[in-house]
C-alpha positions as CSV (number, residue, x, y, z in Angstrom):
1,M,-139.5,78.0,-185.0
2,P,-142.1,78.6,-182.2
3,G,-145.5,76.9,-182.1
4,A,-148.4,78.3,-184.1
5,G,-149.4,80.7,-181.4
6,G,-145.9,82.1,-181.0
7,A,-145.5,82.3,-184.8
8,A,-148.8,84.2,-185.0
9,K,-147.6,86.7,-182.4
10,V,-144.3,87.2,-184.2
11,F,-146.3,87.7,-187.4
12,A,-148.5,90.2,-185.7
13,G,-145.6,92.2,-184.3
14,L,-143.8,92.3,-187.7
15,T,-147.0,93.2,-189.4
16,A,-147.6,96.0,-187.0
17,V,-144.2,97.5,-187.9
18,V,-145.1,97.3,-191.6
19,I,-148.5,98.9,-190.9
20,L,-146.9,101.7,-189.1
21,F,-144.5,102.2,-192.0
22,Q,-147.4,102.4,-194.4
23,L,-149.3,104.8,-192.2
24,A,-146.2,107.0,-191.9
25,L,-145.9,107.1,-195.7
26,A,-149.6,108.0,-195.9
27,A,-149.0,110.8,-193.4
28,G,-146.2,112.3,-195.5
29,A,-143.0,110.6,-194.2
30,P,-140.3,111.0,-196.9
31,W,-139.6,107.3,-197.1
32,G,-140.9,106.6,-200.6
33,A,-137.5,105.3,-201.7
34,Y,-138.0,102.3,-199.3
35,A,-141.3,101.2,-200.9
36,M,-142.9,100.4,-204.2
37,G,-139.5,99.8,-205.8
38,G,-138.5,103.4,-205.0
39,A,-140.7,104.7,-207.7
40,F,-141.8,107.6,-205.5
41,P,-138.7,108.8,-203.6
42,G,-139.4,111.3,-200.9
43,T,-143.0,112.0,-199.9
44,Y,-145.7,110.0,-201.6
45,P,-148.1,111.8,-204.0
46,P,-151.8,111.9,-202.8
47,A,-152.9,108.7,-204.7
48,M,-150.0,106.7,-203.3
49,R,-150.9,108.0,-199.8
50,V,-154.4,106.5,-200.2
51,A,-152.8,103.3,-201.5
52,A,-150.6,103.1,-198.4
53,V,-153.7,103.4,-196.2
54,V,-155.4,100.6,-198.2
55,Q,-152.2,98.5,-197.8
56,A,-152.2,99.0,-194.1
57,A,-155.9,97.9,-193.9
58,I,-155.2,94.8,-195.9
59,L,-152.2,94.0,-193.7
60,A,-154.4,94.3,-190.6
61,G,-156.9,91.9,-192.1
62,V,-154.0,89.5,-193.0
63,A,-152.8,89.7,-189.4
64,A,-156.3,89.0,-188.1
65,I,-156.4,85.8,-190.2
66,V,-153.0,84.6,-188.9
67,L,-153.9,85.4,-185.3
68,A,-157.1,83.5,-185.6
69,R,-155.6,80.5,-187.3
70,G,-152.8,80.5,-184.7
71,G,-155.4,80.4,-181.9
72,V,-154.3,83.8,-180.5
73,A,-157.4,85.8,-181.3
74,F,-161.0,85.3,-182.5
75,P,-161.4,81.8,-180.8
76,T,-164.4,80.7,-182.8
77,W,-162.7,81.4,-186.1
78,R,-159.9,79.1,-187.5
79,P,-159.6,80.2,-191.2
80,R,-157.7,77.3,-192.7
81,L,-158.2,78.2,-196.4
82,L,-157.6,81.9,-195.8
83,A,-154.4,81.1,-194.0
84,W,-153.1,79.4,-197.1
85,A,-154.2,82.3,-199.2
86,V,-152.1,84.5,-196.9
87,V,-149.1,82.2,-197.3
88,A,-149.5,82.5,-201.1
89,L,-149.6,86.3,-200.8
90,L,-146.6,86.3,-198.6
91,A,-144.6,84.1,-201.0
92,V,-145.3,86.7,-203.7
93,G,-144.2,89.4,-201.3
94,V,-140.9,87.7,-200.7
95,V,-140.2,87.5,-204.4
96,L,-141.2,91.1,-205.1
97,N,-139.0,92.3,-202.2
98,L,-136.1,90.3,-203.6
99,I,-136.4,91.7,-207.2
100,T,-137.2,95.3,-206.4
101,P,-135.0,97.8,-208.0
102,S,-134.6,99.6,-204.7
103,G,-131.5,98.3,-202.9
104,M,-132.7,99.8,-199.6
105,E,-136.1,98.2,-199.9
106,R,-134.4,94.8,-200.6
107,L,-132.1,95.2,-197.6
108,I,-134.9,96.2,-195.2
109,W,-138.1,94.5,-196.4
110,A,-136.9,91.3,-198.0
111,P,-135.9,89.8,-194.6
112,V,-139.1,91.0,-193.1
113,A,-141.1,89.5,-195.9
114,A,-139.2,86.2,-195.5
115,L,-139.9,86.1,-191.7
116,L,-143.6,86.9,-192.3
117,F,-143.7,84.1,-194.9
118,L,-142.1,81.6,-192.5
119,C,-144.4,82.6,-189.6
120,G,-147.5,82.5,-191.8
121,L,-146.5,79.0,-193.2
122,R,-146.0,77.7,-189.6
123,V,-149.4,79.0,-188.7
124,A,-151.1,77.6,-191.8
125,L,-149.5,74.2,-191.2
126,S,-151.0,74.0,-187.6
127,R,-153.9,71.8,-186.8
């Protein structure tokens, strides 16, 4: 596993992919079967499109925390406690992506969630 800076960069890259996916869902991409357990196959309804934008914003904030903790961005901010909150959130994400009823979501997003967790853990463990 790379150092904290490298792990933070990998984390940011993977998170950017997830953010783009969420924004595509919000814009009307018919990929609902690959998110939220496949509860909304096809194009998301309006309320879920708003939720996808909110999720994208939360993910951007999470990436900022990891980049700061990894020493890649925001040089005066090293959020140790928030980095551990991110790790806890990522652990829940791994579990949820492993138990989702959507087989395609499990296939695509469980490995991504696991990589995000490992990178986030590496960064949180850094000094």
